[in-house]
N, C-alpha and C positions, 0 to 999 in steps of 0.2 A: 575668218568666220563668214564675212560677206561673200567671199568667193565660193564657199561651200553652199551658201544659200542660193546663189545664182546657179550653181551646178544642179542643185536639187530641183529648182524650177524647170530647168531644161530636161531633166530626167522625167519629171511628172508629166510634162507636155507630151513627150515622145511616148511614154507608157500609156497615157490616156488615148492617144491616137491608135496605137496598136490594139488596145483593149476593145475599142469600138469596131475595128476592122476584122479581127480574127476572134469571133465570139465563141467558136466551138472549143478552142484551146488556146487562149491568149498567152498562157505561160510558155508554150512551146515557141510561139512567135517571138516573144520578148527575149527568151534565153538563147535563141539561135544566134549564130555569129553575125548574120545579117541584121537581126534585131539589135544586137549590141552596137553595131556600127551606126545604125539609125539613131540610137540613143546618144552615142558619142557626138554625132554631128549636131544634134539639137543642143547638147551641152556646149559645144564649141560656138554655136551661134549666139546663145545667151551670154556666154563669157566674153565674146568679142564686143557685144553691145555694152556690157558693163565696163570693159576696158576703155572703150571710146568715151563713155560718159565720164569716167575719171580723168581721162587725158585732156578733154576739152572743157571740163568743169562747167557743165550746164547749170550754173547756180540759179539762173532765173527760173528754172523749173522746180527748184527745191529751195524755197525761201526759208531763211532762218528768222526767228523772231527777233525784233529789235529791242534794245534796252528801254525800259520805261522812262519816260521823261517826268521830271518833277513838276507837279502842278501847284506847289506851294510858292507863292510869290516871295515869301520871306526867306525861303530856303535856297533860291537859285541865285546866280550871279546877275548883277545889274548890267545895263547896256554898255557901261563904260568898262566892264570887266572886273570891277572891284566887288568884293564880297560885302553884303550888308552887315551892319553891326549885329543885327538880330540873328544872323546866320552863323556868327562866330561862336564856337562851343565854349561854354563856361564851366568852371569846376562844379561838379555835382549834377550836371545835365546828363540825361540818359541818351546814349547813342541810338539814333533812329535806325531801324532795320530796313535796309534797302532790298527790295525784291529783285532777285536775279532772274533774268529771262529764262524760261523753261524751254528746253529744246522740243520742237514740235515733231510729230511723227512724219510729216511731209518733208521735213528738213533733215531727217535722220538718215544714216547710212543704210538702214534696213529698207526704207522706202525707195531709196536710190537704187539699191540692188534689185528689188522687185520690179520697179519701173523699167529698169534697163533690160532685165531678163525677158519680161513679157513683151515690151515694145520692140526689142531686138528680134524676137521670134516673128512678130507680125511684120516688121519692116523688112527684114532680110528675106522673108519668104513670100513677100508680095511681088508678083510679076506685073510690070508695067508694060502695056501693049501700045505701040504706036503703029497704027495700020496693021500690017501683017507681021510686024517684027516685035519681039519681046525683048525688053532691055532691063537693066538693073541686076543687082546681086541676087534677087529672088529667082531669076531665070536659072542661074547656075545651081543654087541650092535646091530649087525645086526639081531640077533634072537629076541631081545626085540622090535626093530623097526618093524620087520616083524609081530610080534604078534599084536602090536598096529595098524599097517596098515590093517591087516586082520579084526580087529574089527571095524575099520572105514568103511571098505568095507561092512561088514555085516549090520551095522547100516544104511548105505546109501541104501543097497539093500532093506531093509524093507520099507524105505521111497519111493523108486522108485516103488516098487510093488504097494503100496497103491495109488500113484499118477497115474501110468499108467492104472491100472485096473479101477480107478474111471473115468479118462478122456476118455478112449477108449471104455467104455461100450456102446454098441449099435451102434458103428461105423462100417460101411460096409468096408471090407478090400479093395475091388477093387477100390471103389471110393476114399477111403482115400489114397491109394498108389499113385494114379494119382495126387490128390490135394496136398499131402505132398511133393511130388517130385517137383512140380511146385512152391510151397510155399517156400521151402528151397532155391532152386536155384535162384528164382526171388527176394525174400525178403532179403536174406543175401548177403551183399556186399563183405564179406570176405570168401565166400564159394568157395574154389579153384576147378579147374577142376578135380583134383585127388579125392577130396571129393565127387564131383558130380558123378564120376564113381563108387566110393564105395557105395553110397546110391542106385544108379541104379542097381548095382550088387546084393545088399541085397534084393531089391524089386523084381528083376527077380527071385532070388533064392526062395523067399517066394511064388511067384506065382506058381512055379513048385513043391513046397512041397505038399505032399499028407497028408493034415490034415484039421481040421475044419477052417472055416472062422474066428471064434472067436480067435483061437490060432494064426492065421496069423496076426490078428489085434493087439493082444498084442505084438507079436514079432516086428511088425512094429513100435509100440509105443516106445518100449525099444530102438530100433535102432535109431530112429529119436531123441530120448531124448539125446543121446550121443552128437549130434551136436547142437540141438536147445536149450537145457536147458528147464526148466519147464515152464517158461513164454511163450516162443515161441510155444512150443507144445500146451499149453493151448489155445493160440491165433489161432493156426491152426485148432484145433477142433471146437472152437467157431465160426469161420468164414466160416466153411463149410456150404453151403446152405442146406436147408431141402432136396433138391433133391439129395445131395451128401451123406446124412446120411441114 
């Protein structure tokens, strides 16, 4: 059960990273073969940290509650080790209930698993630099994750090119720039003022660029895709009136 929990933590960390990097279509990045390898490596890192925690028994980091001590002077043993007469049970006496120590969350296996998974990801992915040289396991893991992430990006780039070129073919830049700006800011409810300024700056920059209208249209499609995703960009193109195209 704890190993499953550790694996889930590794998956969540990897998926969260991919969600924030590939906003236009994170599902495609996660479900790609490179995305799967990225997730597997994160699971392996968290599992390794948990295995090391179990192997070396870092109990000082996971304290267990100690048994309660008796505060009744009449009920404990004397300094000589003999039991006082008053402490000897007599017929008819009710047995006192002794409170058993309750296991704390910090000393439980669940906390140990969570601690190992998160700390393992941080520790094994931290690159220590000494001068111009990088040392530690983080250097190796960072290089592998970087390689996998780059291949995810390349695979998504191929898909993005095919999508944008197909959808933006024959679209007039000037009309699309006006319609897309209104469509994004009007249709999206979570489109922040800062994002509105960013898309406006991109459109203004493209208008001033000395290049063909076709290249500007493609650049606009790639820029809008980062915010809209594939479905919304597809809807924007489809709902442009014939006069706009």
